[in-house]
C-alpha positions as CSV (number, residue, x, y, z in Angstrom):
1,M,-33.8,4.9,43.7
2,T,-31.3,5.2,46.5
3,S,-32.2,4.0,50.0
4,S,-32.2,7.8,50.6
5,Q,-34.8,8.9,47.9
6,I,-37.6,6.2,49.7
7,P,-40.1,8.0,51.4
8,S,-40.5,7.3,54.9
9,P,-44.6,6.3,56.0
10,S,-44.6,9.6,58.3
11,Q,-43.9,11.9,55.2
12,P,-46.9,13.6,54.2
13,L,-47.6,12.1,50.4
14,L,-48.1,15.8,49.3
15,E,-45.2,16.7,50.2
16,N,-43.7,13.9,48.2
17,E,-45.5,15.4,45.1
18,Q,-44.1,18.8,45.2
19,H,-40.8,17.6,45.7
20,P,-40.1,14.9,43.8
21,T,-36.8,13.1,43.8
22,T,-36.7,10.7,41.1
23,P,-35.0,12.2,38.0
24,P,-37.0,11.8,34.6
25,T,-35.8,8.8,33.0
26,P,-33.8,9.6,29.9
27,T,-35.4,8.2,26.5
28,P,-33.4,5.5,25.5
29,T,-30.9,5.4,23.1
30,K,-31.3,2.5,20.3
31,K,-28.2,0.2,20.5
32,L,-25.8,-1.1,17.5
33,A,-27.8,-4.4,16.4
34,L,-25.6,-7.6,14.9
35,I,-26.2,-7.1,11.0
36,P,-25.2,-3.2,11.1
37,L,-22.1,-4.1,13.6
38,I,-21.2,-7.0,10.9
39,F,-20.9,-4.1,8.2
40,I,-19.4,-1.5,10.5
41,I,-16.3,-4.3,11.5
42,F,-16.3,-4.9,7.3
43,F,-15.7,-1.7,6.4
44,E,-13.3,-1.1,9.9
45,V,-11.0,-4.2,8.1
46,S,-11.9,-4.1,4.6
47,G,-14.4,-2.2,2.3
48,G,-14.1,-4.6,-0.3
49,P,-11.1,-5.9,-2.8
50,Y,-10.4,-2.3,-3.9
51,G,-6.7,-2.1,-3.7
52,A,-5.9,-6.0,-3.5
53,E,-4.6,-5.8,-7.1
54,A,-0.9,-4.9,-5.9
55,A,-0.8,-8.2,-4.2
56,I,-1.2,-9.7,-8.2
57,G,1.4,-7.2,-9.2
58,A,3.9,-7.9,-6.5
59,A,4.1,-11.4,-6.4
60,G,1.7,-13.2,-9.6
61,P,-1.4,-14.9,-9.0
62,L,-0.4,-18.1,-7.3
63,L,1.0,-16.5,-4.0
64,A,-1.6,-13.4,-4.0
65,I,-4.5,-16.2,-3.9
66,L,-2.5,-18.2,-0.9
67,G,-1.9,-15.1,0.9
68,F,-5.4,-14.2,1.2
69,L,-6.3,-17.7,2.1
70,I,-3.6,-18.2,4.6
71,F,-2.7,-14.7,6.1
72,P,-6.6,-14.2,7.7
73,F,-5.2,-17.2,9.9
74,I,-1.8,-15.7,10.9
75,W,-3.0,-12.2,11.3
76,S,-6.8,-11.6,11.0
77,V,-7.8,-14.5,13.0
78,P,-5.8,-13.8,16.4
79,E,-6.5,-10.3,16.4
80,A,-10.3,-11.1,15.8
81,L,-10.1,-13.9,18.7
82,V,-8.5,-11.4,21.0
83,T,-10.9,-8.8,20.4
84,A,-14.1,-10.9,21.0
85,E,-12.8,-12.0,24.2
86,L,-11.5,-8.8,25.7
87,A,-14.6,-6.5,24.2
88,T,-17.0,-9.0,25.9
89,A,-15.2,-9.0,29.3
90,F,-15.0,-5.4,29.2
91,P,-17.9,-4.1,27.2
92,G,-17.3,-0.5,27.5
93,N,-16.4,2.9,24.9
94,G,-13.0,2.8,24.4
95,G,-11.9,-0.7,23.5
96,F,-8.5,-1.2,23.1
97,V,-8.3,1.7,25.8
98,I,-9.8,-0.1,28.8
99,W,-7.6,-3.3,27.7
100,A,-4.3,-1.6,28.2
101,D,-5.7,0.1,31.1
102,K,-6.8,-2.9,32.9
103,A,-3.4,-4.6,32.0
104,F,-0.8,-1.9,32.6
105,G,-2.4,1.2,34.6
106,P,-3.6,4.4,32.9
107,F,-0.3,5.6,31.6
108,Y,-0.4,2.6,29.1
109,G,-3.9,3.3,28.4
110,S,-3.1,6.7,27.5
111,L,-0.5,5.7,25.1
112,M,-2.7,3.1,23.7
113,G,-5.2,5.4,23.1
114,S,-2.9,8.1,21.5
115,W,-0.9,5.8,18.8
116,K,-4.4,4.6,17.6
117,L,-6.2,7.4,17.3
118,L,-3.1,9.1,15.5
119,S,-3.1,6.4,13.0
120,A,-7.0,6.2,12.6
121,V,-7.1,10.0,12.1
122,C,-4.3,10.4,9.6
123,N,-5.9,7.3,7.5
124,L,-9.5,8.7,7.9
125,A,-7.9,12.1,6.5
126,S,-7.0,9.9,3.0
127,Y,-10.6,8.8,2.6
128,P,-12.5,12.2,1.1
129,V,-9.4,13.0,-0.9
130,L,-9.7,9.1,-2.2
131,C,-13.7,9.6,-2.9
132,L,-12.5,13.1,-4.9
133,D,-10.2,11.5,-6.8
134,Y,-13.1,9.4,-8.7
135,I,-15.3,12.2,-8.4
136,K,-12.8,14.5,-10.7
137,L,-13.1,11.6,-13.5
138,V,-16.6,12.9,-14.2
139,F,-15.9,16.7,-13.0
140,P,-12.5,17.6,-14.1
141,V,-12.8,20.9,-12.4
142,L,-12.2,19.1,-9.1
143,D,-8.6,18.2,-9.7
144,S,-6.5,20.9,-8.3
145,G,-6.8,24.5,-7.1
146,L,-9.6,26.0,-5.1
147,P,-12.3,23.9,-6.3
148,R,-10.5,21.0,-5.2
149,Y,-9.8,22.5,-1.5
150,I,-13.8,23.2,-1.3
151,A,-15.2,19.8,-2.4
152,I,-12.7,18.2,0.2
153,F,-14.0,20.6,2.7
154,L,-17.7,19.9,1.8
155,I,-17.2,15.9,1.1
156,T,-15.4,15.7,4.6
157,M,-18.4,17.7,6.5
158,L,-21.3,16.1,4.9
159,L,-19.6,12.2,5.6
160,S,-18.8,13.6,9.3
161,F,-22.8,15.0,9.7
162,L,-23.8,11.5,8.9
163,N,-21.9,10.1,12.0
164,Y,-24.0,12.8,13.9
165,L,-26.7,11.7,13.5
166,G,-26.3,8.4,15.3
167,L,-24.8,5.0,15.1
168,S,-27.6,3.1,14.3
169,I,-28.0,5.0,10.9
170,V,-23.9,4.8,10.3
171,G,-24.9,1.1,10.9
172,Y,-27.6,0.5,8.6
173,T,-25.8,3.0,5.7
174,A,-23.0,0.6,5.9
175,V,-25.2,-2.2,5.3
176,V,-26.3,-0.8,1.9
177,L,-22.7,0.9,1.2
178,G,-21.6,-2.6,1.9
179,V,-24.2,-4.7,-0.6
180,L,-24.0,-2.0,-3.5
181,S,-20.3,-2.0,-3.2
182,L,-19.8,-5.6,-3.3
183,C,-22.2,-6.2,-6.1
184,P,-20.2,-5.9,-9.0
185,F,-17.6,-8.1,-7.4
186,W,-20.1,-10.8,-7.1
187,L,-20.9,-9.7,-10.9
188,I,-17.4,-10.2,-12.1
189,T,-16.9,-13.6,-10.5
190,L,-20.0,-14.9,-12.2
191,F,-18.9,-13.6,-15.7
192,S,-15.9,-15.1,-15.2
193,I,-16.8,-18.3,-14.7
194,P,-17.3,-19.5,-18.3
195,K,-13.8,-18.1,-19.3
196,I,-11.9,-19.2,-16.4
197,D,-8.7,-21.3,-17.0
198,P,-7.3,-22.9,-13.9
199,S,-3.5,-23.4,-14.9
200,R,-3.6,-19.6,-14.6
201,W,-3.9,-19.8,-10.7
202,L,-0.4,-21.8,-10.5
203,S,1.5,-18.8,-12.1
204,L,4.5,-17.1,-9.7
205,G,3.9,-14.0,-12.1
206,Q,5.6,-13.4,-15.7
207,K,9.1,-13.8,-16.4
208,G,11.5,-10.8,-15.6
209,V,9.4,-9.4,-13.2
210,K,11.1,-9.4,-9.9
211,K,8.7,-9.8,-6.7
212,D,8.4,-7.2,-4.8
213,W,7.9,-8.8,-1.0
214,N,7.6,-5.2,0.9
215,L,4.4,-4.1,-1.1
216,F,3.1,-8.0,-1.2
217,F,3.0,-8.2,2.6
218,N,1.9,-4.6,3.0
219,T,-0.9,-5.1,0.5
220,L,-2.2,-8.3,2.7
221,F,-1.7,-6.6,5.8
222,W,-3.2,-3.3,5.1
223,N,-6.3,-5.1,3.6
224,L,-6.8,-7.6,6.6
225,N,-6.1,-5.2,9.7
226,F,-7.9,-3.1,12.1
227,W,-10.4,-5.9,13.9
228,D,-9.9,-4.5,16.8
229,N,-11.3,-0.8,15.9
230,A,-14.8,-1.6,16.4
231,S,-14.4,-2.4,20.1
232,T,-14.4,1.4,20.7
233,L,-18.2,0.8,20.1
234,A,-18.9,-2.0,22.3
235,G,-20.8,0.4,24.9
236,E,-23.6,1.1,22.1
237,V,-23.6,-2.4,21.3
238,E,-26.9,-4.3,22.1
239,Q,-25.6,-7.6,24.1
240,P,-22.4,-7.0,23.2
241,Q,-21.3,-10.3,25.4
242,K,-23.3,-12.3,22.7
243,T,-23.4,-10.0,19.3
244,F,-19.7,-9.4,19.2
245,P,-18.1,-12.8,18.4
246,K,-21.0,-13.3,16.0
247,A,-20.1,-10.0,14.1
248,L,-16.7,-10.8,14.1
249,F,-16.9,-14.2,12.8
250,S,-19.4,-13.4,10.1
251,A,-17.6,-10.5,9.3
252,G,-14.6,-12.7,8.8
253,I,-16.1,-14.7,5.9
254,V,-17.3,-11.7,4.0
255,T,-14.2,-10.2,4.2
256,C,-12.6,-13.2,3.1
257,F,-14.5,-14.6,0.3
258,S,-14.9,-10.7,-0.9
259,Y,-10.9,-10.9,-2.0
260,V,-10.6,-14.2,-2.6
261,L,-13.6,-15.4,-4.8
262,P,-12.9,-12.0,-7.4
263,L,-9.4,-13.0,-7.6
264,L,-10.0,-16.6,-8.5
265,G,-11.9,-14.9,-11.3
266,T,-10.3,-12.6,-12.6
267,T,-6.9,-14.2,-12.7
268,G,-8.4,-17.2,-14.3
269,A,-10.4,-15.5,-16.6
270,V,-7.9,-13.1,-18.0
271,P,-4.1,-13.8,-19.5
272,L,-1.8,-12.4,-16.8
273,E,-0.2,-8.7,-17.5
274,Q,1.5,-8.1,-14.4
275,G,2.5,-4.8,-14.8
276,K,-1.2,-3.6,-15.0
277,W,-2.2,-5.3,-11.6
278,T,-2.0,-1.7,-9.9
279,D,-5.1,-0.2,-7.8
280,G,-7.9,0.5,-9.5
281,Y,-7.4,-2.5,-12.3
282,F,-10.3,-4.3,-11.3
283,A,-12.6,-1.6,-13.0
284,N,-10.9,-2.3,-16.5
285,L,-11.3,-6.4,-16.2
286,A,-14.8,-5.8,-15.3
287,A,-15.0,-3.9,-19.0
288,M,-12.7,-6.6,-20.3
289,I,-15.1,-9.5,-18.5
290,A,-18.4,-8.2,-18.5
291,G,-18.4,-4.8,-20.3
292,N,-18.0,-1.1,-19.4
293,W,-21.3,-1.2,-17.4
294,L,-20.1,-3.4,-15.1
295,K,-16.8,-0.7,-15.0
296,Y,-19.1,2.1,-14.1
297,W,-20.8,0.4,-11.8
298,M,-17.1,-0.8,-10.0
299,E,-16.0,2.6,-10.1
300,L,-19.4,3.9,-8.4
301,G,-18.9,1.0,-5.7
302,I,-15.3,2.3,-4.8
303,V,-16.7,5.7,-4.1
304,L,-19.4,4.0,-2.1
305,S,-16.9,1.8,-0.3
306,V,-14.4,4.6,0.5
307,I,-17.8,6.6,2.3
308,G,-18.1,3.1,4.7
309,L,-14.5,3.5,5.2
310,Y,-15.1,7.0,6.4
311,E,-18.0,6.4,8.5
312,A,-16.6,3.2,10.5
313,Q,-13.1,5.2,11.1
314,L,-14.8,7.9,12.0
315,S,-17.3,6.1,14.5
316,S,-14.4,4.1,16.0
317,C,-12.9,7.5,16.4
318,A,-15.4,9.2,18.4
319,Y,-16.3,6.5,20.5
320,Q,-12.9,6.0,21.5
321,I,-12.6,9.9,22.5
322,L,-15.6,9.2,24.3
323,G,-14.5,6.3,26.3
324,M,-11.2,7.9,27.4
325,A,-13.3,11.1,28.7
326,E,-15.6,8.4,30.7
327,M,-12.1,6.5,32.0
328,G,-10.9,10.2,33.2
329,L,-7.9,10.0,30.5
330,L,-9.1,13.0,28.7
331,P,-11.5,16.4,30.4
332,R,-15.0,15.7,30.5
333,V,-15.9,17.8,28.1
334,F,-14.7,15.2,25.6
335,G,-17.5,13.1,26.7
336,V,-20.3,15.4,25.7
337,R,-23.0,13.9,23.7
338,S,-25.9,15.4,21.5
339,K,-28.9,16.4,23.7
340,R,-30.8,15.0,20.4
341,F,-29.1,12.2,18.9
342,N,-26.9,11.3,22.1
343,T,-23.7,11.1,19.7
344,P,-20.1,12.1,21.0
345,L,-19.9,15.9,19.4
346,I,-16.4,16.7,20.6
347,G,-15.6,13.1,19.3
348,I,-17.0,13.4,16.6
349,L,-15.7,17.2,15.7
350,V,-12.0,16.9,16.7
351,P,-11.2,13.9,14.2
352,T,-13.1,15.4,11.3
353,V,-11.0,18.9,12.2
354,V,-7.9,17.2,12.0
355,A,-8.7,14.5,9.1
356,L,-9.2,18.3,7.1
357,V,-6.1,19.9,8.0
358,V,-4.2,16.7,7.0
359,S,-5.9,16.1,3.9
360,Y,-4.5,19.4,2.3
361,L,-1.1,17.9,3.2
362,T,1.4,15.9,1.6
363,F,1.5,12.9,3.9
364,S,3.2,9.9,2.9
365,D,5.5,9.5,5.3
366,I,3.0,10.5,7.8
367,V,0.6,7.7,7.0
368,S,3.6,5.6,7.2
369,S,4.3,6.3,10.6
370,V,0.7,6.1,11.9
371,N,0.8,2.7,10.2
372,F,4.3,2.0,12.5
373,L,2.4,4.0,15.6
374,Y,-0.6,1.0,15.0
375,S,1.9,-1.6,15.0
376,L,3.3,-0.6,18.3
377,G,-0.4,0.0,19.7
378,M,-1.1,-3.8,18.6
379,L,2.0,-5.4,20.2
380,L,0.6,-3.6,23.5
381,E,-2.6,-5.1,23.0
382,F,-1.4,-8.7,22.5
383,A,0.7,-7.9,25.7
384,S,-2.6,-6.6,27.3
385,F,-4.4,-9.7,26.5
386,L,-2.0,-12.0,27.9
387,W,-1.6,-10.3,31.1
388,L,-5.2,-9.8,31.7
389,R,-5.5,-13.7,31.4
390,R,-2.8,-14.2,34.1
391,K,-3.9,-10.9,36.0
392,M,-7.7,-11.2,36.1
393,P,-8.2,-14.9,35.6
394,S,-11.4,-15.1,37.3
395,A,-13.2,-12.2,35.4
396,K,-16.3,-12.6,33.5
397,R,-15.4,-13.8,29.9
398,P,-18.5,-14.2,27.9
399,Y,-16.3,-15.3,25.2
400,R,-12.8,-16.9,25.9
401,V,-10.5,-18.0,23.6
402,P,-10.3,-21.9,24.4
403,L,-6.4,-22.1,24.6
404,S,-4.4,-22.2,27.4
405,M,-1.6,-19.8,28.3
406,P,1.1,-21.4,26.6
407,G,-1.1,-21.8,23.5
408,L,-2.3,-17.8,23.6
409,V,1.9,-17.2,23.7
410,V,1.8,-18.8,20.2
411,M,-1.3,-17.7,19.0
412,C,0.0,-13.9,19.9
413,F,3.9,-14.5,18.8
414,V,3.3,-15.4,15.3
415,P,1.1,-11.6,14.1
416,S,3.6,-10.0,16.9
417,C,6.5,-11.3,14.4
418,F,5.1,-10.0,11.2
419,L,4.5,-6.6,13.1
420,V,8.0,-6.5,14.0
421,Y,8.9,-6.9,10.4
422,V,6.6,-4.1,9.1
423,M,8.6,-1.9,11.9
424,V,11.9,-3.0,10.7
425,I,11.7,-2.6,6.9
426,A,10.2,1.5,7.9
427,H,12.4,4.3,6.4
428,R,14.4,6.4,8.6
429,T,11.9,9.3,8.0
430,V,9.2,7.0,9.7
431,Y,11.0,6.3,12.6
432,I,11.6,10.1,13.2
433,V,8.1,11.1,13.0
434,S,6.9,7.9,14.9
435,A,9.4,8.9,17.6
436,L,8.2,12.6,17.9
437,L,4.5,11.4,18.2
438,T,5.2,8.8,20.6
439,V,7.1,11.6,22.6
440,F,3.9,13.9,21.8
441,A,1.7,10.9,23.6
442,I,3.9,10.7,26.7
443,A,3.8,14.4,27.1
444,W,0.2,14.5,26.5
445,Y,-0.6,11.9,29.6
446,F,1.9,13.9,31.5
447,F,0.1,17.2,30.9
448,M,-3.5,15.8,31.3
449,E,-2.3,14.4,35.2
450,Y,-0.9,17.8,35.7
451,C,-4.1,19.6,34.6
452,K,-6.1,17.3,37.1
453,T,-3.9,18.3,39.9
454,K,-4.3,22.3,39.3
455,M,-8.1,21.4,38.2
456,W,-7.6,23.1,35.3
457,F,-10.6,21.2,33.3
458,G,-13.0,18.4,34.7
459,F,-12.4,14.9,34.7
460,E,-14.8,11.9,35.2
461,S,-13.7,10.1,38.7
462,V,-13.5,6.6,38.5
463,D,-14.6,4.7,41.1
464,Q,-12.3,1.4,40.5
465,D,-14.0,-0.9,42.9
466,K,-17.2,-0.5,41.0
467,V,-15.8,-1.0,38.0
468,D,-14.3,-4.2,39.0
469,D,-17.5,-5.1,40.6
470,E,-18.7,-5.2,36.9
471,Y,-16.0,-7.9,35.5
472,F,-16.3,-10.3,38.1
């Protein structure tokens, strides 16, 4: 209650009763707790070792195992540390958009938001298609034509509806999906132990099989990426300053072990046939090592994992859009919440519609392009992190990376080199599409600024002094 709302002693009590000035207290929404956040981060990053088989096929067991042991320290740990510091220092919906805005201004915040959102939404579109690719093994009628289109629509809408019911429900659903999808990998590891020949781990691949370094590094990169996505949910997390560092550390352990242990078990238990190590080969290995029952469970686990990936990715997109509306980078309508579940309506609707459209297209070049845009966004994120340390050294940082500025530069430089490498090896079409999407992102920012001057849409007005007071 403000001072103007406090009744004076001379005012009649009845008058105050007839003209209440204090609005009714809204029902508090349930915040996201530690365990659900761990599994949401797990699905943002990984979802299990599905797809890791390509690393063996590209470079052999030894390099694949070393890759999943070493690469987290080169890439995942720096990204997770940056996320932990900035998500606790600026714990609002929007995550990396807030960081770029605070570091370099609203133009770069909008550009960051566009780059990351375009990348995320197009990745989102692939999950219902992947889910259907496994369901069609049981129902072949869904392989093509109208039944396939209807199935993609129904799967997408059903998965999006779960997000509408609330982030807490999404979080606990992620816990259940995570446990069920990882169980077959824990079992295949246990069944492999009696059959393991440690010398097989030292293999650099079969003779005559050329190493595919692009496939190898891309497999590592995309299986250990997106640690910062959950930062867009910071405003919905219970005690984010304490919860985020714990969740990131725990999710890192779960993710690392979920890759390394099954790879050690299967490569040690089965003679190497490198050409067979492609996506989905873990299911065949399950049949060879334990029996068809584990193969069927693993195939079901893939479907469950894809569902978890979709839910986590959509949550990140939805609350990023909500956060951008709260920052005034998008019209106020984009921040509308459901009155019943307090979830971002437009934030869920927009990615769902775009994902539906993209899922009906052949978009291999588009996916490569949005991955390129994600790399641009990560370079901007590392730059924002370093600049905020210099620009706002006195800002409250409940978690602080324990390094001086030279150490932080080195920490960010190594993964940045890898990001540049990923961008350099892209094809010409990727450069063209990425350039066009970046031009669109820049034009979108100036269009929004023009809309503000013409007052075509309502925008949130942000009191910068009040916001800054929260961070110091």
